[in-house]
N, C-alpha and C positions, 0 to 999 in steps of 0.2 A: 504494498499501499503507501511506503513510501516512495518507491518509485516515483508513483505519478504524482507527487507531489509537484515538483520545478517544471513538469509540462502542463499543469494547470494553470501553476503561478506563471510559465511563460505565454498561453494561451491568454490568459485576462490582460497580461502586458501590452501585448498586440492586438488586441481589441480596442481599450484604450486607446491606444498610440494611434490606430487607422482611425477611429470617430474622429480626434480632436484634428487630426489633419486633415478630416474629408470637412467638419465643421471648419476650419480656418481656411479653405479652398473657397468655400460656400458666400465666405463672409468678404463684404466690400471693403478696402483697406482705408483706416481714415487718413483724409489730409488737413489739413494742418495750413493755414494763410500765413506767413510767419513774415510777411512783408511789414504788415502794419509794426511789431517788434522790431524789427529792423530798423524801419523808420527814428522809430522812440531812441534806439540805443544812439545812432546815428547821430542824432540832435544833441543827445545827452553830452557826448564825445566834443559835441560843436561849442555846446553851451561852458564846458568842460575850462575850454581855455579862454575866458572871459574870468573864471572861477581862477582860475591858480596865477601865480605872480600878482594876485591882486592880492593888499591888505585889509583884514576885514576885524573893526571894530568890534569889540561884544556891546549889543541894546539889550540884553537880559541874560539873567540865566533864572533858569526855572522860573520866567514870570517877573524877577523881580529885576529890574537896574541894579549894574556893580557899582558897588562902593565908588565914593565920589573920590578922589584924587589915586584911583587907581588903573591901571595902563593893561586892560586884557585884550588880547587880540592874535590873529589867527596869520598865517599864509600860507597856499597851497603853492608849492614849488613845482614844475613839471614833474611827471613820472609819479615819487611814492614818498615824496620830504612834506614834511610839514614843520613849520617853525614858527613862535608864537613867545607872546611875555600872559603866564597867569596872572597878572598884578603884581605881582613883587620880584618874581622867579622868572628866568627865559625859561620855554621847553621848548621842546620836539620831538617827531613824532615818524613812524613812519604810516601810509596812507596807503589803504588801495580802495578803486573804486568798484564797485561789483552789480552789472546789469544797468537798469537804466539810472538810478538814483543811489542806489546802495554804495553806503564808503563806511571804510572801517579801519579805524587806529590802534597800531600796538608800537611796543617800545616806546611806550613815551620816557620822556626823562626830563629833571629839570633840576637847574641850577639851585643850589642847596641857603640861598641866602634864609633870613629873618626876618622881617619888616615886621615892626610892632605898631606903627600908623599906616592911614588909619587905623581904627580899631577893628579887628573882624578883616583885617585882610589876609591873614594865613587861614582862617578858617572857611576864608571863599576862593582863595586858590585851590585847597583841595579838594573844594565839589567842584569847580570847575574840572580838571585834570579828571577827577571819578569820572567827569558827565561826557566829559571826552573820550575816554576807555569804552565805555555802553555804546559810542552812538554806532547807529546801524543803516541812518536818510539823512541824503541833506536837500532842499527845495531852495534853488536861487530862482530869482528875478535881477534884473541889472543890478541891484544897489542893495539888497539883501541877503542874507544866507542864512536858512534857518538849518540847525543839526536835529536831527529824532531820535529817538531812541522807540520800538515800540508805535513809529508812526505819533509821538507824540513830541510838541516839539519842544527841545530841554535846553538849547542854547541858541541865538538869533543876533545877526551880525550886521555891520552898514557897512558899504563899501569904504574906505577910506579915501578923502579927497585930495587932492593934490594942489596946496594954493602955486598960481602961476605967476 
């Protein structure tokens, strides 16, 4: 009786395989029009050309204005490098753009100065750095830049106007 078990298992496997193959041949292939998505990615690449190389000054941190007399700013360089100031310390990071509006920062580093004034500077800086590490998307207009986590804007910036 044990001789028949492998034969029965082989027969069942063949029937299942043939049945799946028949079903696959009868189905129409699913066609996806990737052109709209490709156009959005192309537009995002074009938009990034005016985002990078521009200095962006922070206007809000989780909806609150930054402390007066602190300077929080970022600047995305071409490719994968970001530099800036967290209010007291200079910062730098690697960044990676993903898809249409995805953005992730990593290897965030800062100098290690302590600024006692204005009061709360170091707490603000710590929060700013933490938020940058959690960013997963961006939204840009010609003069504003928003950085988001889970579709919630955490940091907003305005373009630095250069006086002529």
